[in-house]
N, C-alpha and C positions, 0 to 999 in steps of 0.2 A: 653066518659068521662075520663078525665086525671087520671091516677093512682098515681100521685105524685104532690106535691105542689112546688117542686123545678123548677127553670126556665128552659125552654126549650132552646137549644142552640141559636136559633134565638132571644131570649129575652136578651141575654148577650152581652154587648158592645164588638165589635171586638178587641178593644185596650186593654181591661182588666185593665190596669193601665198605668200611664205615663211611658216613656222611662226610662230604667235604666241608672244610671251614666256612665256605660261602653258602651252605644249604640253609634254608629257612629252619628256624628253631622247631624242634619236634619231628623233623623229618627222619624216618627210620632207615633210609637207605641213601646212597649217593646217587644224584641224578645223571652222572656220567658213566660211560662204559668203563669197566675196571682195567683199562689198557695201561695206565701210568702208575698204578698203585695209589694208596691213600695219601693225599697231600698232607704235610704237617705244618705248612706255612702258607698264609694268604698274603700275597704282596699287593699292596694298593697304591703305591707311589714310588717313582724312581726319579733320580736326577744325577746324570753323569754315571759314575761308578757306584753310586749309593741306591739302596732300596730301603723301603719301609713297609712293615707288615701291618696287619689290621689292628694290632695292639700298640703300634707306634714304635716298635723296635727298629733300630737301624741296622743295616748289613752292608758289607762291601761285596759287590758282585764281580767275582773273578771267573765267571762262566759266560756272561753276556748272553744268556738265553741260548746257550750252545752256539757261540760264536756269531750271534745275530746282530746285536746292538753294538756294533763296533765303534759308533760314534758316541756311545753312552745313552742312558735312558732320557727321554724327554728332551732331546736335542732341540733347542729353540728354533733353528733354522728349518728343521724338518717339520716340527709342529706347525710352523707358520705356512710353510708350503702346502701341507695337508688342509689346513683350514682354508686357505685361499683356493685350492682346487675343489674342495668340497662344495664351496659356495659358487663355483663357476661350471663345472661339468664333471660328473662321476663316471658315466658310462654310455657308450652308444653302440657297442659291439665291434668286432674287427672286420666287419664289412665296410667300415669307414675309417678314415684317418683322423687321428687326434694329435694335438700339438706336442705333449712331452715325449711320446714314445720314440720318435725318429731321433731326437737329440740324444736320448739315453743309448739308443742302439749304436749310434755313431761314436759316442764316447767309449762304449764297451769294445767296439771294433778296434779303436785306436790303442786302448790299453791292452788288448789281446794280441796285438802285432799287426793288425790291418789286413785288408784283403778279405774280409768276411762279411757275413750277414747274421742277423739275430732273429730268433724265435722266442717271444715272451711267453711265460707261464706264470704258475703261482707258487712253485715249491721246487726244492732240489730233486725230489722224486719225479715230478713232471718233466723237469729238464732232462733228466736221464732217460725217462721213456721217450722223449723226442729224439734224443741222440740215438737210442736203440732203433726206433722206427726209421730214422734217417740212414743208419748203417745198413738195414735190411733193404731199403728202397735203392740205395747206392749200390749194394752188392748184387742185387737181382736174385732171381729164383735159383735156389740151390746153394746160395752163398749168403747165409744169414746168421751164422753163429757168432756170438760175442764171447771172447775170452777175458775174464777178469782174475783177481788174485784172491787167494784164501786170506781171510782176515779183512777183506774190504767190506765197505758198507755204501750201497748206492740207492737205498729207499726201501719202502715197504708196500708199494703196489706189487702185484703178482710178478710182473716182469723184473722190476728192479730188485725185488727180494731174491729172485733167482740169480740175478747178476751178483748180488751180495755174497761174498765168499765165506759165509758162516752157516755150514750145513745144519746145525742145531736150530737155527731160525726157520729152516725150510720145512721140518717134518710136519708140523701141525697144518700146513696149507697144501700139502700135496694132493694131486699132481700139479705141479708148477708148469708154466709155459716152457716148451723146449726151446733149445737153441742157445743154452749157456754152458760154459765150461770154465773151469777154474784151475789155476796153476799156482805153485808156491810163490809167496811174495819175495822179491829180491833174489829170485833164481831165474836167470836168463835162460839157462839150458831147459828148465821145466816149462817155461813160457813158449820157447821154440818148439818143444815136443807136443804142445797142446794145439798147434797150428796145423790145419790140413785144408783141402780145397773148399770146405764148406764154411771156413771162417771169413767173416767180413770185417771184423774190427777187434781191437784190443782196447779194453776199458780199464784204466788205472787212476788211482788217486796219487797226487805227488806226496802227500802225507796221509797214511791211513789214520783218520781221526778217531772214529768209533772203534776201530781195531786196536787202539792203544797208543795213539800218536807216534806212529812209526814212520820216519821219512824214508823215501825211496833212496837206494844207493844210486849214485851217479851212473855207474856202469850199467846198472839194471835199466834205469830210465832211458839213457841214451841208446842202449841196446835194443829196448822195445821200439824206439823210434826207427832204428836201422832195420829191424825186422819187419815193421810196417812198410817201409820203403822197398825192401827187397821182395816182399810177398804181396805188394800192392793192397795193403790193408788200411783201413782207417785207424788213426790213434786218437782215442777219445780220452780226455783227461777230466775227471770229476773234480771240480774245484769248489764244490758247494760249501764246504767248511773252510777251505784253504784260501779261497779267492778274495780279491779286493784288499790287498795289503796285510792280511792276517800273518803270513809267513816272513814278511820283510821284502817281498816282491809284490807286484800287482796280482800275479798269479804264481802258484807254487812251482809250476813247470819252468818258469823262468830262471829258477836256481840252477836248472840243468842244461840250459842253452839248447833247448829243443822247441820246436814249433809244432803243436798238435794240429790235427785236422779239424777236431770238434772240441769244444770246451763247454762244460756245464757249470752253472753258478746259481746261487740263490742267497740264503741266509743274510749276509751283511748288505746285500743290494738295496733293501728297503729299510734297513735299521729297525726292523720290527714289523713293517708293513709287508704282507705277503707278495712277493714277486720273485720269479726265477727266470732264467734266460739260458738258451742254448746257442752258443756262437758256433758257427761253421765257416770254413773257407767257401768263398762263393762258388767255385767249381763243384764243391761237394753239395752245398745247399741246393744247387741247380737240380739235383735228382728228385727233389719234391716238386709236386704239381698242386694247383689249387684243389682243395678237398682231401688231400692225403693226410693232413693233420690240422687240428685246431683246438682251441680252448676258450670258453666263454669270457672269462675274466682276464685272460693274459694280456698284460700291457696296458690295461685300462687306465684312464687318465690319472685316477687317484694314486694307484701304485707307481705309475711312471713319474708322476710329480715328486713323489717321495724319493725315488731312485735318482732323478735328475739332481736334486739338492744334496743327497748323500754323496754322489760322485764328485760334485763340486767342492763340497767340504773336504772330502778325502784328498783331492788333489791339492787343495790349498794348504791343508795341514801336512801334506807329504806323509800320509800314514804309513807307507812301507818303511821309511826311514824311522819313524817313531816306533813301529813295531820291532824294528831290528835292535834299536837302542833299549827300549824298555824290556824286550825279551831277554837281552843279554844280562840286564841288571837283575831281573827276576830270577833267571837261571842261576846267576852267581849267588843270590840270597838263598835260594832253595838248596843249593849244594852245600852251604855252610851248616845246614841243620843235620845233627848227628843221625836222625831217624830216616833220613833220605839217602838212599844207596846211590841212585844216578838220575840225572835229568836229561830228557830227550825232546826233540821237537825242532821247530823252526820258528823264528820270530816270537810272536805272542800266542803261539799254540804249543804248549808245553805239557809234558807228563813228568811227575816226580814219582819214581819207583821207590817204594818204602822198603825199609830193611825187613828180613824175614821175621814173621810172627805178627806183624802189624796189618790189620784188615782195612783196606782203603775204604770200603763202605762205612764201616764203624767210624773211621776218621773223619770222612766227609760229613757224616751225620753230627758228630761232635762239633765240627767246624761251623756247620750251620747253626747250631745252638749257640755258638760263640759269636756268631755275626759275620761269618765268611761264607760265601756261596762258591763251592767247587763241586766236582763230581768224581766218583770212582769210575774210571774208564776201564780198568781191569780189576781184578781181585786184589792186586797189590800196587796199583798206581792211581794217583790223582791227576785229573785234567785241569789245566789252567788256561783260560782264554778271556782275559779281561778286556774291557773296551780298549781300543787302540789309542785312545786319548788319555789313559790312565796316567795319574801324576806319580812322581817319585815318592811322595809322602804317602799316597794310597798304596803303593807297592810295599813300603816299609810296614805300614800298619797291618796289611793283609799277612805279610810273612810272620809279623810278630804274633797275630792271632793263631796262625797255623803252628808256630813254634810251641806256644802254650799247649795247644791241643794235642800235639804229637808227644810232648813230654808227659802229659797226663795219660796218654794212651799206652806209652811205654811203661810208666809206673804201674798202671792197671795190669798190664801183660805180666809183668814180673811177679805181681802179687796174686796172680790167679793160681789157685791150687792146680797142681799137676804141671805147671809150667817149669822149665829148667831152672829158673831163678827163684822159684817160690820157696 
């Protein structure tokens, strides 16, 4: 008898989905795993908030590669730093020290509140894996459970997938590693009820990005910190999507006047170059010993050189202030659209919830066809995460494109047979 309802390999079509736009002519299959669905656009060039596809069409990028290119595409200082480092030293392994890494670690420690140390890796999932291992090492035998929130997203490795509070994503990959528990988001009583003597840490996002752009309530976030203090647990904050100015503070938790014990980050740190980091208070990081954790490419010179200049530009441009101002402007413009019911989020990480009857995926696809990159973060909400250096004129242009798309979507909805207005 089968132990799972998921299709067996022989039941899945060999082609997965149609060839990607970048596939050679005549290829009858896509060369990539079918994990992202068939791409409909092939981007070949970017500049700031602008993108161009292989046909020469221009787009405004209001998604930033999912909050990654916070300084915009092809930032000249980042490009120059990469070229210089590539011609100097690429990789020697973490058995040896290199120049850029320590400077980046010290800057991140200062921005995170000080008194900490950094482990470099390559992605947000890896940063969260490091945090989970640190929590287990710190907690000791029998004290290893990590409590996170329903609706959260922490990665797609087996451990971070189980930490992710979306059970529908778990089923195809059972059995998942044990030691994870979930509580309702923004429900402090539920969070407290999930804690027992086996718990080592609470893992939360300041804003649930993939869960729909849902900021934490002040009482919930501060209450979680108080629970960690009371029960001697680690408070781990996942800032992979929200960190480094995106929300209007260097880190989202700084809106709540709390100091976590561990902070994870990635995405914006390299402005497109893969690099992640796990910051921890020194007394917490001291639980780790040589050989407890490692990664081949973590903090290697090329990625660290990108991060060093990214952080320098971010500080010079005061990106938290820019995100606050631009986010308020974008939010106000979105709220004026009759097809938008509400706008939520912090800084330049926003979601526009559409009025009933409008499908966010359909609208996002139509926006892409019209030259605006956004995505459907839920069935009825669009996510906006433009570069933090976006101009007022670009915000005006993007909202104008969206307004036309929404008006057409509403008109199509009313004209559809069977709709209330048909």
